[in-house]
C-alpha angles and dihedrals in degrees: 000000000000088000090053091051090051091049091050094047090046091049093050093048090051093049089050091049094051091044090052089045090048094047089046090052090045092050092046092050090049093050093043092053091045094050094043087052090052091048093052088045093055088050089055092247092132098162093054090044090057093055090055092046088052089052089055092047090051086058095045123002095184101075107101094193091067093049090050093053089047087051089053092051093048090050092052088053088053090245090137101161090052091046089053090052092054090049089052088055091049091050090048093051096039117007093187095065093107096188090068090063091047092050093043092051092049092050091048092050089052089052090051089244093136101159090054089046089053094049093049090051089052091054089048091050091049090057094041120008095185100068107112093194090063092055093047091049089048089051092052090051093049091049089057089047088056090241091131100158089054090046093055091053093047094045091050087057091047090051092049091051095045091062106168098356096122094188093057092039090053091057095043093055092049092052091042090052092053091049093050091051092048088052091055095259092124100162095042088050093054091047089054090053091047087056090057092047092050089050090055117006093176096058119097105210099076091049090048092052091046090051090052091051093051088049089053088050089055091243092128096162092059092043091055091053089054092048087052088053090054090050089050089054097041113013089183099056105118099198092059091064092042094053092042090054090052092056092044089054090060091048091052095241090138097163092055089047091059090046090053093043092053091049090050089050092052091049094050093086092157086061093224111191095214091055093045091049090058092047089054092046089056093045090050090055093047093051088049088056091047089051089241093137098170091055092043090055092045094051092046091050090049090051091052090048090056096040116015091184098059105114093192089061090059091045091055090045087053090051092052092048088049091057090047085055090242093137099164090054091044090056092048092052094048092047087056087052090053091048089054094043114017090178096060108117087185090061092052093045089056091045088059090054095051092046091052090056087051089053090245091136102163091048090047090055092049093051090050090049090050091054092053090048092052100046108021089155095051109091094189093056091040091050095049093048090050091049091049090049088052089053092052090052093049089054095051089044094246094142094171094058093040089057091045093056097035089054090049089055092048092047092057088062095217117198091223107098092200091061091049092047092054090048094051092045090051091047095050091048093050094047094045088052087051090053092245092132100164092055091043091055091050090053090046092054089050089055092048089052090055095046117011089176096061118099101206097070091053091051091051090045089052090051091049091051091050088055090051088047093240091135099166093057088042090056091051090049090052091048091049091053089051093048090054092044116016093192096049106126096197090057090059089047092055089044092050095049093046090050091050091052089052090054096253098129097160094056090040090059091048090053093047093048087053090052090051093046088055094041110019093183092054099128099185092055091050092048091048092049092049088047090053093045090050090051092049090049091048089048090051091049092048089049089050091047090048089050091052091047092048091046090050091049090050089050092046090050093051091049090052092048090049092048092048091048091052091048092051091049093049091048091050089053092050092053093051091052089052091051091051091049091052092048092055 
C-alpha cells in the first residue's frame, strides 16, 4: 500500500514537472515569437513581423498587446481594413488600451470612413478625455464631414492638450487652417497653415494643404509653386503631382498635366484605385483641352471604373460626349455627376451646356442659375455658368442678353480657356448678328488665340469678314474651319457665301449643298442657295434676253442693208433710164 502511494505521489510530481516544463516552453515560445516580431517591426519588415505575431497569437489569442502590434504592422502595409479588425480585437479584450482607438480612427479616416472615425474618437475620449491625438483625429473627420465649426472647437481642445508635442501640433494647425478657410476665415486659415510650416518647414503636408487652399481660391499659379515645394521636399509624394496636374488643367497647360499624371501613376506603386482615378480624371481633362476626344473619353471611363463615385469623372465624360455632339448621353453623364455630388456647381453649369444643345433653353437657364447659387465665390464655375447662359441667348436670338452674360464671363477672368472660348464665341455671334462686324471680328480673333484648333471661331470670323466685304479673307476663314472639322456645316456656309461674293456661283452652290447635307434644317443655307439659284436663273434670262436683243439688232441691220441695197439698185436703174431719155 505504501509503495502504491509512493508511486502515485511520484507520478503526480512527474506530471506536474512535465506540465511546468511544457508551460515554460510554451511561454518561452510565445515570448520569442512576440519579441522576434517586434524586432522585425523595428527594422521595417512589417510583413515578416506579422507572421511572428500570428505565431504568438496561435499560441495565445488573448494577449491584446500582440494584436495591437499586428494592427500597427498591417497599418504600415496599408492594409487598413485588416488593421481595424485587429484594433477591434484589442478593444474587445481590453477596452482601456487607448492606442487602439487612436490607430483605428486614423485607419478609418484614411479609408474615408469619417463618421466611423468620429465615433471611434468619441469612444476613446470617453475612456480618457486627455488624449490630444483623439481630438485631432476627430477634427480631421469632422472637416471631411463638412462640420467645420465643430471641427474648430475640437481642434482647439487638441491643440491645448498637445502642449509642446510639435508633431501633433503640426497636424492640428493644418486641419484648423482648412476648417477656418472653409468657414470663410481665409486669412486666419492661411495663418494657421503658416504656423504649421514654421513649426516644421521641411515637412510637406502644410505646403500641400496651403496649395489646395490657393487652388480653391483660383490662384492656380501660387498653388503650383506650393505643390512644387512639396515635390522638392518629397519627390515621391504622389498627391503633389496629382494636385499640381489639377491646377495645370485650369491654366490650360495640358501637356504638363499629362507629364505630371504619368509621374503620379509611376509613383503610385500601391496601385491605389482612388489615386489612379484622380489621375485619369486629370488626364481626361487634359485630352479634352488638346482635342484628343477618344483619349479623353477613354480616361474618363477608366476613372469611373476605378471609382464609380467620382463626380468629376462623369463631368469630364459629359464634356467629351458634348464634343462628340452626343448631347443626350452628355446630359445623362452630368446628371449622374449631380446625383453623386448635388453641391457641384460645375456639374450644373455643364448640364446647362448640354440642355442648350438639346434646345431645352428654360431648363438650361435654370441649371446655370443653380450653378451660380451653389458656388457664388467660385469664379471658374460662375464664369462657365454665365458663358453658358450667353450660349442660350445666342440660340434664342436675344443678342443683348447674350452679350451681357458673355461679357460677365469674360470680366471674371477665368483661368479655364474653354470657358473664355465659349464666351468669346457667343460674343462674336451676338455682335455679328447685330451688324457690328468689326467688334465681332475682334471677338473671333480672341477666340482663335485661345483655341487655334477650334472650328467655330473661324466660322464666326468668316461671317464678320463677309459683313466687312472682305471676301477673300472670309473664304480663307471658311476653309480653315472645314480643315479643322471636315463635317462642320457652318464652315461650308461661310465658304459658299464668300464664293458667291467672289462670283464663283458654281462652287458656292456646291459648298451650300454640303452644308445642307450636314444640317438639312439649316434655313440660312437653303435661303442663300435659293438666292444664288435665282440670281443664276436671272442671269441666264438676262443673257437669253440680251441674245434675243442682239439677234433682233442683227436682223434689223440686215433688213436695213437689204433695203438700202434695193434702193440703190432702183436709183441706178432710174438714172440709166434718164440717160437713155436724154440720148433720145
